[in-house]
TORKOL-557496 format. One record per atom (N, C-alpha, C, O): residue number from 1; residue in one letter; chain; x, z, y. Coordinates in steps of 0.02 Angstrom, whole numbers, plus 50000, padded with zeros to 5 digits. Layout:
BEGIN
<lumkol pos="NUM" code="a" unit="A" u="X" w="Z" v="Y"/>
...
This chain:
BEGIN
<lumkol pos="1" code="x" unit="A" u="49971" w="50619" v="49176"/>
<lumkol pos="1" code="x" unit="A" u="50033" w="50654" v="49167"/>
<lumkol pos="1" code="x" unit="A" u="50082" w="50631" v="49221"/>
<lumkol pos="1" code="x" unit="A" u="50090" w="50571" v="49231"/>
<lumkol pos="2" code="x" unit="A" u="50114" w="50676" v="49255"/>
<lumkol pos="2" code="x" unit="A" u="50161" w="50658" v="49308"/>
<lumkol pos="2" code="x" unit="A" u="50231" w="50646" v="49278"/>
<lumkol pos="2" code="x" unit="A" u="50249" w="50675" v="49227"/>
<lumkol pos="3" code="x" unit="A" u="50268" w="50602" v="49312"/>
<lumkol pos="3" code="x" unit="A" u="50336" w="50587" v="49290"/>
<lumkol pos="3" code="x" unit="A" u="50384" w="50634" v="49327"/>
<lumkol pos="3" code="x" unit="A" u="50373" w="50650" v="49385"/>
<lumkol pos="4" code="x" unit="A" u="50437" w="50654" v="49293"/>
<lumkol pos="4" code="x" unit="A" u="50488" w="50697" v="49322"/>
<lumkol pos="4" code="x" unit="A" u="50556" w="50668" v="49304"/>
<lumkol pos="4" code="x" unit="A" u="50567" w="50648" v="49247"/>
<lumkol pos="5" code="x" unit="A" u="50601" w="50666" v="49353"/>
<lumkol pos="5" code="x" unit="A" u="50670" w="50646" v="49339"/>
<lumkol pos="5" code="x" unit="A" u="50716" w="50685" v="49385"/>
<lumkol pos="5" code="x" unit="A" u="50694" w="50713" v="49435"/>
<lumkol pos="6" code="x" unit="A" u="50779" w="50687" v="49367"/>
<lumkol pos="6" code="x" unit="A" u="50829" w="50723" v="49408"/>
<lumkol pos="6" code="x" unit="A" u="50871" w="50674" v="49445"/>
<lumkol pos="6" code="x" unit="A" u="50889" w="50621" v="49419"/>
<lumkol pos="7" code="x" unit="A" u="50889" w="50691" v="49506"/>
<lumkol pos="7" code="x" unit="A" u="50931" w="50648" v="49547"/>
<lumkol pos="7" code="x" unit="A" u="50970" w="50693" v="49596"/>
<lumkol pos="7" code="x" unit="A" u="50961" w="50754" v="49596"/>
<lumkol pos="8" code="x" unit="A" u="51012" w="50662" v="49636"/>
<lumkol pos="8" code="x" unit="A" u="51048" w="50699" v="49688"/>
<lumkol pos="8" code="x" unit="A" u="51040" w="50664" v="49755"/>
<lumkol pos="8" code="x" unit="A" u="51032" w="50603" v="49758"/>
<lumkol pos="9" code="x" unit="A" u="51041" w="50703" v="49806"/>
<lumkol pos="9" code="x" unit="A" u="51039" w="50676" v="49874"/>
<lumkol pos="9" code="x" unit="A" u="51107" w="50645" v="49890"/>
<lumkol pos="9" code="x" unit="A" u="51158" w="50672" v="49868"/>
<lumkol pos="10" code="x" unit="A" u="51108" w="50590" v="49927"/>
<lumkol pos="10" code="x" unit="A" u="51171" w="50561" v="49951"/>
<lumkol pos="10" code="x" unit="A" u="51161" w="50539" v="50023"/>
<lumkol pos="10" code="x" unit="A" u="51105" w="50540" v="50049"/>
<lumkol pos="11" code="x" unit="A" u="51214" w="50519" v="50055"/>
<lumkol pos="11" code="x" unit="A" u="51211" w="50498" v="50125"/>
<lumkol pos="11" code="x" unit="A" u="51214" w="50422" v="50129"/>
<lumkol pos="11" code="x" unit="A" u="51259" w="50391" v="50100"/>
<lumkol pos="12" code="x" unit="A" u="51167" w="50393" v="50166"/>
<lumkol pos="12" code="x" unit="A" u="51166" w="50321" v="50180"/>
<lumkol pos="12" code="x" unit="A" u="51164" w="50313" v="50255"/>
<lumkol pos="12" code="x" unit="A" u="51113" w="50326" v="50287"/>
<lumkol pos="13" code="x" unit="A" u="51221" w="50293" v="50284"/>
<lumkol pos="13" code="x" unit="A" u="51225" w="50291" v="50357"/>
<lumkol pos="13" code="x" unit="A" u="51226" w="50362" v="50383"/>
<lumkol pos="13" code="x" unit="A" u="51269" w="50402" v="50363"/>
<lumkol pos="14" code="x" unit="A" u="51180" w="50379" v="50427"/>
<lumkol pos="14" code="x" unit="A" u="51174" w="50447" v="50453"/>
<lumkol pos="14" code="x" unit="A" u="51115" w="50484" v="50423"/>
<lumkol pos="14" code="x" unit="A" u="51095" w="50537" v="50448"/>
<lumkol pos="15" code="x" unit="A" u="51086" w="50457" v="50370"/>
<lumkol pos="15" code="x" unit="A" u="51026" w="50486" v="50341"/>
<lumkol pos="15" code="x" unit="A" u="51038" w="50510" v="50269"/>
<lumkol pos="15" code="x" unit="A" u="51079" w="50482" v="50233"/>
<lumkol pos="16" code="x" unit="A" u="51001" w="50562" v="50251"/>
<lumkol pos="16" code="x" unit="A" u="51001" w="50584" v="50181"/>
<lumkol pos="16" code="x" unit="A" u="50957" w="50535" v="50142"/>
<lumkol pos="16" code="x" unit="A" u="50907" w="50511" v="50168"/>
<lumkol pos="17" code="x" unit="A" u="50976" w="50520" v="50080"/>
<lumkol pos="17" code="x" unit="A" u="50939" w="50472" v="50040"/>
<lumkol pos="17" code="x" unit="A" u="50933" w="50495" v="49968"/>
<lumkol pos="17" code="x" unit="A" u="50974" w="50536" v="49945"/>
<lumkol pos="18" code="x" unit="A" u="50883" w="50470" v="49933"/>
<lumkol pos="18" code="x" unit="A" u="50872" w="50485" v="49863"/>
<lumkol pos="18" code="x" unit="A" u="50850" w="50420" v="49829"/>
<lumkol pos="18" code="x" unit="A" u="50809" w="50384" v="49856"/>
<lumkol pos="19" code="x" unit="A" u="50877" w="50406" v="49771"/>
<lumkol pos="19" code="x" unit="A" u="50856" w="50346" v="49734"/>
<lumkol pos="19" code="x" unit="A" u="50796" w="50364" v="49691"/>
<lumkol pos="19" code="x" unit="A" u="50794" w="50417" v="49660"/>
<lumkol pos="20" code="x" unit="A" u="50748" w="50317" v="49689"/>
<lumkol pos="20" code="x" unit="A" u="50690" w="50325" v="49645"/>
<lumkol pos="20" code="x" unit="A" u="50694" w="50274" v="49589"/>
<lumkol pos="20" code="x" unit="A" u="50716" w="50217" v="49601"/>
<lumkol pos="21" code="x" unit="A" u="50674" w="50292" v="49529"/>
<lumkol pos="21" code="x" unit="A" u="50672" w="50242" v="49476"/>
<lumkol pos="21" code="x" unit="A" u="50619" w="50189" v="49493"/>
<lumkol pos="21" code="x" unit="A" u="50570" w="50204" v="49527"/>
<lumkol pos="22" code="x" unit="A" u="50629" w="50128" v="49469"/>
<lumkol pos="22" code="x" unit="A" u="50583" w="50073" v="49483"/>
<lumkol pos="22" code="x" unit="A" u="50512" w="50090" v="49461"/>
<lumkol pos="22" code="x" unit="A" u="50464" w="50068" v="49493"/>
<lumkol pos="23" code="x" unit="A" u="50504" w="50129" v="49408"/>
<lumkol pos="23" code="x" unit="A" u="50437" w="50146" v="49384"/>
<lumkol pos="23" code="x" unit="A" u="50399" w="50192" v="49432"/>
<lumkol pos="23" code="x" unit="A" u="50338" w="50198" v="49427"/>
<lumkol pos="24" code="x" unit="A" u="50434" w="50223" v="49479"/>
<lumkol pos="24" code="x" unit="A" u="50402" w="50268" v="49527"/>
<lumkol pos="24" code="x" unit="A" u="50398" w="50238" v="49596"/>
<lumkol pos="24" code="x" unit="A" u="50369" w="50269" v="49641"/>
<lumkol pos="25" code="x" unit="A" u="50426" w="50179" v="49606"/>
<lumkol pos="25" code="x" unit="A" u="50429" w="50150" v="49673"/>
<lumkol pos="25" code="x" unit="A" u="50361" w="50123" v="49694"/>
<lumkol pos="25" code="x" unit="A" u="50319" w="50104" v="49653"/>
<lumkol pos="26" code="x" unit="A" u="50350" w="50121" v="49760"/>
<lumkol pos="26" code="x" unit="A" u="50291" w="50091" v="49789"/>
<lumkol pos="26" code="x" unit="A" u="50304" w="50016" v="49797"/>
<lumkol pos="26" code="x" unit="A" u="50362" w="49995" v="49795"/>
<lumkol pos="27" code="x" unit="A" u="50252" w="49975" v="49805"/>
<lumkol pos="27" code="x" unit="A" u="50263" w="49904" v="49816"/>
<lumkol pos="27" code="x" unit="A" u="50306" w="49893" v="49878"/>
<lumkol pos="27" code="x" unit="A" u="50306" w="49934" v="49924"/>
<lumkol pos="28" code="x" unit="A" u="50343" w="49836" v="49880"/>
<lumkol pos="28" code="x" unit="A" u="50386" w="49822" v="49939"/>
<lumkol pos="28" code="x" unit="A" u="50346" w="49824" v="50004"/>
<lumkol pos="28" code="x" unit="A" u="50287" w="49805" v="50005"/>
<lumkol pos="29" code="x" unit="A" u="50378" w="49845" v="50057"/>
<lumkol pos="29" code="x" unit="A" u="50351" w="49848" v="50125"/>
<lumkol pos="29" code="x" unit="A" u="50292" w="49896" v="50133"/>
<lumkol pos="29" code="x" unit="A" u="50256" w="49892" v="50182"/>
<lumkol pos="30" code="x" unit="A" u="50284" w="49943" v="50086"/>
<lumkol pos="30" code="x" unit="A" u="50232" w="49994" v="50092"/>
<lumkol pos="30" code="x" unit="A" u="50255" w="50045" v="50144"/>
<lumkol pos="30" code="x" unit="A" u="50310" w="50072" v="50139"/>
<lumkol pos="31" code="x" unit="A" u="50213" w="50058" v="50194"/>
<lumkol pos="31" code="x" unit="A" u="50230" w="50110" v="50243"/>
<lumkol pos="31" code="x" unit="A" u="50220" w="50178" v="50211"/>
<lumkol pos="31" code="x" unit="A" u="50169" w="50190" v="50179"/>
<lumkol pos="32" code="x" unit="A" u="50268" w="50222" v="50220"/>
<lumkol pos="32" code="x" unit="A" u="50266" w="50287" v="50187"/>
<lumkol pos="32" code="x" unit="A" u="50267" w="50343" v="50239"/>
<lumkol pos="32" code="x" unit="A" u="50294" w="50336" v="50294"/>
<lumkol pos="33" code="x" unit="A" u="50237" w="50399" v="50219"/>
<lumkol pos="33" code="x" unit="A" u="50239" w="50460" v="50259"/>
<lumkol pos="33" code="x" unit="A" u="50280" w="50510" v="50220"/>
<lumkol pos="33" code="x" unit="A" u="50268" w="50521" v="50160"/>
<lumkol pos="34" code="x" unit="A" u="50330" w="50540" v="50252"/>
<lumkol pos="34" code="x" unit="A" u="50372" w="50591" v="50221"/>
<lumkol pos="34" code="x" unit="A" u="50359" w="50657" v="50256"/>
<lumkol pos="34" code="x" unit="A" u="50365" w="50661" v="50317"/>
<lumkol pos="35" code="x" unit="A" u="50341" w="50708" v="50218"/>
<lumkol pos="35" code="x" unit="A" u="50328" w="50773" v="50247"/>
<lumkol pos="35" code="x" unit="A" u="50364" w="50827" v="50206"/>
<lumkol pos="35" code="x" unit="A" u="50378" w="50817" v="50147"/>
<lumkol pos="36" code="x" unit="A" u="50379" w="50881" v="50239"/>
<lumkol pos="36" code="x" unit="A" u="50414" w="50936" v="50205"/>
<lumkol pos="36" code="x" unit="A" u="50374" w="51000" v="50213"/>
<lumkol pos="36" code="x" unit="A" u="50353" w="51017" v="50268"/>
<lumkol pos="37" code="x" unit="A" u="50365" w="51035" v="50158"/>
<lumkol pos="37" code="x" unit="A" u="50332" w="51100" v="50157"/>
<lumkol pos="37" code="x" unit="A" u="50377" w="51147" v="50119"/>
<lumkol pos="37" code="x" unit="A" u="50378" w="51147" v="50058"/>
<lumkol pos="38" code="x" unit="A" u="50415" w="51188" v="50155"/>
<lumkol pos="38" code="x" unit="A" u="50463" w="51232" v="50122"/>
<lumkol pos="38" code="x" unit="A" u="50517" w="51191" v="50088"/>
<lumkol pos="38" code="x" unit="A" u="50551" w="51151" v="50120"/>
<lumkol pos="39" code="x" unit="A" u="50525" w="51200" v="50023"/>
<lumkol pos="39" code="x" unit="A" u="50575" w="51163" v="49984"/>
<lumkol pos="39" code="x" unit="A" u="50546" w="51100" v="49952"/>
<lumkol pos="39" code="x" unit="A" u="50580" w="51068" v="49912"/>
<lumkol pos="40" code="x" unit="A" u="50485" w="51083" v="49968"/>
<lumkol pos="40" code="x" unit="A" u="50453" w="51024" v="49938"/>
<lumkol pos="40" code="x" unit="A" u="50451" w="50967" v="49989"/>
<lumkol pos="40" code="x" unit="A" u="50427" w="50976" v="50045"/>
<lumkol pos="41" code="x" unit="A" u="50476" w="50909" v="49969"/>
<lumkol pos="41" code="x" unit="A" u="50472" w="50849" v="50010"/>
<lumkol pos="41" code="x" unit="A" u="50423" w="50802" v="49976"/>
<lumkol pos="41" code="x" unit="A" u="50430" w="50786" v="49917"/>
<lumkol pos="42" code="x" unit="A" u="50373" w="50781" v="50014"/>
<lumkol pos="42" code="x" unit="A" u="50319" w="50739" v="49987"/>
<lumkol pos="42" code="x" unit="A" u="50324" w="50670" v="50018"/>
<lumkol pos="42" code="x" unit="A" u="50329" w="50663" v="50079"/>
<lumkol pos="43" code="x" unit="A" u="50323" w="50618" v="49976"/>
<lumkol pos="43" code="x" unit="A" u="50323" w="50548" v="49999"/>
<lumkol pos="43" code="x" unit="A" u="50259" w="50516" v="49974"/>
<lumkol pos="43" code="x" unit="A" u="50245" w="50516" v="49914"/>
<lumkol pos="44" code="x" unit="A" u="50220" w="50489" v="50021"/>
<lumkol pos="44" code="x" unit="A" u="50156" w="50459" v="50002"/>
<lumkol pos="44" code="x" unit="A" u="50143" w="50397" v="50045"/>
<lumkol pos="44" code="x" unit="A" u="50166" w="50393" v="50102"/>
<lumkol pos="45" code="x" unit="A" u="50105" w="50349" v="50018"/>
<lumkol pos="45" code="x" unit="A" u="50091" w="50289" v="50058"/>
<lumkol pos="45" code="x" unit="A" u="50044" w="50306" v="50116"/>
<lumkol pos="45" code="x" unit="A" u="50002" w="50350" v="50111"/>
<lumkol pos="46" code="x" unit="A" u="50053" w="50270" v="50170"/>
<lumkol pos="46" code="x" unit="A" u="50010" w="50278" v="50228"/>
<lumkol pos="46" code="x" unit="A" u="49941" w="50252" v="50209"/>
<lumkol pos="46" code="x" unit="A" u="49934" w="50194" v="50189"/>
<lumkol pos="47" code="x" unit="A" u="49891" w="50294" v="50215"/>
<lumkol pos="47" code="x" unit="A" u="49823" w="50274" v="50197"/>
<lumkol pos="47" code="x" unit="A" u="49793" w="50228" v="50250"/>
<lumkol pos="47" code="x" unit="A" u="49801" w="50241" v="50310"/>
<lumkol pos="48" code="x" unit="A" u="49760" w="50174" v="50229"/>
<lumkol pos="48" code="x" unit="A" u="49728" w="50130" v="50279"/>
<lumkol pos="48" code="x" unit="A" u="49673" w="50168" v="50316"/>
<lumkol pos="48" code="x" unit="A" u="49640" w="50211" v="50288"/>
<lumkol pos="49" code="x" unit="A" u="49665" w="50151" v="50380"/>
<lumkol pos="49" code="x" unit="A" u="49613" w="50182" v="50421"/>
<lumkol pos="49" code="x" unit="A" u="49571" w="50127" v="50452"/>
<lumkol pos="49" code="x" unit="A" u="49585" w="50068" v="50443"/>
<lumkol pos="50" code="x" unit="A" u="49519" w="50147" v="50489"/>
<lumkol pos="50" code="x" unit="A" u="49476" w="50097" v="50521"/>
<lumkol pos="50" code="x" unit="A" u="49514" w="50055" v="50573"/>
<lumkol pos="50" code="x" unit="A" u="49494" w="49999" v="50587"/>
<lumkol pos="51" code="x" unit="A" u="49568" w="50082" v="50601"/>
<lumkol pos="51" code="x" unit="A" u="49607" w="50042" v="50649"/>
<lumkol pos="51" code="x" unit="A" u="49640" w="49982" v="50616"/>
<lumkol pos="51" code="x" unit="A" u="49661" w="49936" v="50650"/>
<lumkol pos="52" code="x" unit="A" u="49645" w="49983" v="50549"/>
<lumkol pos="52" code="x" unit="A" u="49675" w="49928" v="50512"/>
<lumkol pos="52" code="x" unit="A" u="49626" w="49871" v="50497"/>
<lumkol pos="52" code="x" unit="A" u="49648" w="49817" v="50475"/>
<lumkol pos="53" code="x" unit="A" u="49562" w="49881" v="50508"/>
<lumkol pos="53" code="x" unit="A" u="49511" w="49831" v="50491"/>
<lumkol pos="53" code="x" unit="A" u="49522" w="49765" v="50527"/>
<lumkol pos="53" code="x" unit="A" u="49519" w="49713" v="50494"/>
<lumkol pos="54" code="x" unit="A" u="49534" w="49763" v="50594"/>
<lumkol pos="54" code="x" unit="A" u="49544" w="49698" v="50626"/>
<lumkol pos="54" code="x" unit="A" u="49603" w="49659" v="50596"/>
<lumkol pos="54" code="x" unit="A" u="49599" w="49598" v="50589"/>
<lumkol pos="55" code="x" unit="A" u="49656" w="49694" v="50579"/>
<lumkol pos="55" code="x" unit="A" u="49713" w="49660" v="50548"/>
<lumkol pos="55" code="x" unit="A" u="49695" w="49633" v="50479"/>
<lumkol pos="55" code="x" unit="A" u="49717" w="49578" v="50460"/>
<lumkol pos="56" code="x" unit="A" u="49654" w="49669" v="50441"/>
<lumkol pos="56" code="x" unit="A" u="49633" w="49645" v="50376"/>
<lumkol pos="56" code="x" unit="A" u="49589" w="49583" v="50383"/>
<lumkol pos="56" code="x" unit="A" u="49597" w="49535" v="50344"/>
<lumkol pos="57" code="x" unit="A" u="49544" w="49582" v="50432"/>
<lumkol pos="57" code="x" unit="A" u="49503" w="49523" v="50444"/>
<lumkol pos="57" code="x" unit="A" u="49545" w="49463" v="50467"/>
<lumkol pos="57" code="x" unit="A" u="49531" w="49406" v="50448"/>
<lumkol pos="58" code="x" unit="A" u="49596" w="49477" v="50507"/>
<lumkol pos="58" code="x" unit="A" u="49640" w="49423" v="50529"/>
<lumkol pos="58" code="x" unit="A" u="49676" w="49391" v="50470"/>
<lumkol pos="58" code="x" unit="A" u="49683" w="49330" v="50468"/>
<lumkol pos="59" code="x" unit="A" u="49698" w="49431" v="50423"/>
<lumkol pos="59" code="x" unit="A" u="49730" w="49404" v="50363"/>
<lumkol pos="59" code="x" unit="A" u="49680" w="49365" v="50321"/>
<lumkol pos="59" code="x" unit="A" u="49698" w="49315" v="50291"/>
<lumkol pos="60" code="x" unit="A" u="49618" w="49388" v="50318"/>
<lumkol pos="60" code="x" unit="A" u="49566" w="49354" v="50280"/>
<lumkol pos="60" code="x" unit="A" u="49553" w="49285" v="50310"/>
<lumkol pos="60" code="x" unit="A" u="49540" w="49237" v="50273"/>
<lumkol pos="61" code="x" unit="A" u="49556" w="49279" v="50376"/>
<lumkol pos="61" code="x" unit="A" u="49544" w="49215" v="50409"/>
<lumkol pos="61" code="x" unit="A" u="49592" w="49162" v="50387"/>
<lumkol pos="61" code="x" unit="A" u="49574" w="49103" v="50387"/>
<lumkol pos="62" code="x" unit="A" u="49652" w="49180" v="50368"/>
<lumkol pos="62" code="x" unit="A" u="49701" w="49131" v="50344"/>
<lumkol pos="62" code="x" unit="A" u="49682" w="49103" v="50276"/>
<lumkol pos="62" code="x" unit="A" u="49702" w="49048" v="50258"/>
<lumkol pos="63" code="x" unit="A" u="49643" w="49141" v="50238"/>
<lumkol pos="63" code="x" unit="A" u="49624" w="49121" v="50171"/>
<lumkol pos="63" code="x" unit="A" u="49554" w="49090" v="50169"/>
<lumkol pos="63" code="x" unit="A" u="49536" w="49057" v="50119"/>
<lumkol pos="64" code="x" unit="A" u="49515" w="49099" v="50221"/>
<lumkol pos="64" code="x" unit="A" u="49446" w="49077" v="50221"/>
<lumkol pos="64" code="x" unit="A" u="49437" w="49022" v="50273"/>
<lumkol pos="64" code="x" unit="A" u="49460" w="49028" v="50329"/>
<lumkol pos="65" code="x" unit="A" u="49403" w="48969" v="50253"/>
<lumkol pos="65" code="x" unit="A" u="49394" w="48912" v="50299"/>
<lumkol pos="65" code="x" unit="A" u="49342" w="48925" v="50353"/>
<lumkol pos="65" code="x" unit="A" u="49341" w="48889" v="50403"/>
<lumkol pos="66" code="x" unit="A" u="49301" w="48976" v="50344"/>
<lumkol pos="66" code="x" unit="A" u="49248" w="48990" v="50392"/>
<lumkol pos="66" code="x" unit="A" u="49185" w="48951" v="50377"/>
<lumkol pos="66" code="x" unit="A" u="49132" w="48965" v="50407"/>
<lumkol pos="67" code="x" unit="A" u="49189" w="48903" v="50333"/>
<lumkol pos="67" code="x" unit="A" u="49131" w="48864" v="50313"/>
<lumkol pos="67" code="x" unit="A" u="49097" w="48896" v="50253"/>
<lumkol pos="67" code="x" unit="A" u="49130" w="48921" v="50207"/>
<lumkol pos="68" code="x" unit="A" u="49033" w="48895" v="50254"/>
<lumkol pos="68" code="x" unit="A" u="48995" w="48922" v="50199"/>
<lumkol pos="68" code="x" unit="A" u="48963" w="48865" v="50160"/>
<lumkol pos="68" code="x" unit="A" u="48930" w="48824" v="50191"/>
<lumkol pos="69" code="x" unit="A" u="48972" w="48862" v="50095"/>
<lumkol pos="69" code="x" unit="A" u="48941" w="48808" v="50057"/>
<lumkol pos="69" code="x" unit="A" u="48865" w="48813" v="50060"/>
<lumkol pos="69" code="x" unit="A" u="48837" w="48868" v="50062"/>
<lumkol pos="70" code="x" unit="A" u="48832" w="48756" v="50061"/>
<lumkol pos="70" code="x" unit="A" u="48759" w="48756" v="50062"/>
<lumkol pos="70" code="x" unit="A" u="48732" w="48784" v="49997"/>
<lumkol pos="70" code="x" unit="A" u="48759" w="48772" v="49943"/>
<lumkol pos="71" code="x" unit="A" u="48680" w="48823" v="50004"/>
<lumkol pos="71" code="x" unit="A" u="48649" w="48853" v="49946"/>
<lumkol pos="71" code="x" unit="A" u="48600" w="48803" v="49917"/>
<lumkol pos="71" code="x" unit="A" u="48555" w="48778" v="49951"/>
<lumkol pos="72" code="x" unit="A" u="48608" w="48790" v="49853"/>
<lumkol pos="72" code="x" unit="A" u="48562" w="48746" v="49818"/>
<lumkol pos="72" code="x" unit="A" u="48524" w="48788" v="49768"/>
<lumkol pos="72" code="x" unit="A" u="48553" w="48816" v="49721"/>
<lumkol pos="73" code="x" unit="A" u="48458" w="48792" v="49779"/>
<lumkol pos="73" code="x" unit="A" u="48418" w="48832" v="49734"/>
<lumkol pos="73" code="x" unit="A" u="48408" w="48796" v="49668"/>
<lumkol pos="73" code="x" unit="A" u="48390" w="48737" v="49667"/>
<lumkol pos="74" code="x" unit="A" u="48421" w="48831" v="49614"/>
<lumkol pos="74" code="x" unit="A" u="48413" w="48801" v="49548"/>
<lumkol pos="74" code="x" unit="A" u="48339" w="48804" v="49527"/>
<lumkol pos="74" code="x" unit="A" u="48304" w="48853" v="49541"/>
<lumkol pos="75" code="x" unit="A" u="48317" w="48752" v="49494"/>
<lumkol pos="75" code="x" unit="A" u="48250" w="48752" v="49466"/>
<lumkol pos="75" code="x" unit="A" u="48247" w="48803" v="49410"/>
<lumkol pos="75" code="x" unit="A" u="48291" w="48807" v="49367"/>
<lumkol pos="76" code="x" unit="A" u="48194" w="48842" v="49411"/>
<lumkol pos="76" code="x" unit="A" u="48185" w="48892" v="49358"/>
<lumkol pos="76" code="x" unit="A" u="48118" w="48884" v="49326"/>
<lumkol pos="76" code="x" unit="A" u="48068" w="48868" v="49359"/>
<lumkol pos="77" code="x" unit="A" u="48117" w="48895" v="49263"/>
<lumkol pos="77" code="x" unit="A" u="48054" w="48893" v="49227"/>
<lumkol pos="77" code="x" unit="A" u="48036" w="48965" v="49209"/>
<lumkol pos="77" code="x" unit="A" u="48064" w="48995" v="49162"/>
<lumkol pos="78" code="x" unit="A" u="47990" w="48992" v="49247"/>
<lumkol pos="78" code="x" unit="A" u="47970" w="49061" v="49236"/>
<lumkol pos="78" code="x" unit="A" u="47921" w="49064" v="49183"/>
<lumkol pos="78" code="x" unit="A" u="47897" w="49118" v="49165"/>
């Protein structure tokens, strides 16, 4: 079910702006694409693409030591 609310456009600096309720907001620092089709304005998050993969791996490197723990095979009784 989609959420609907009423609001008004206002001016912030030299730009038109609209407030969104917190329940409809995207996470902080999410890059957004805004497009207009007739009287409809669509706001959606920028979808990740393959060009983002190196940046994702770079972030992973900060969390991963690069060392792999030695594999110890467990004794099994078949």
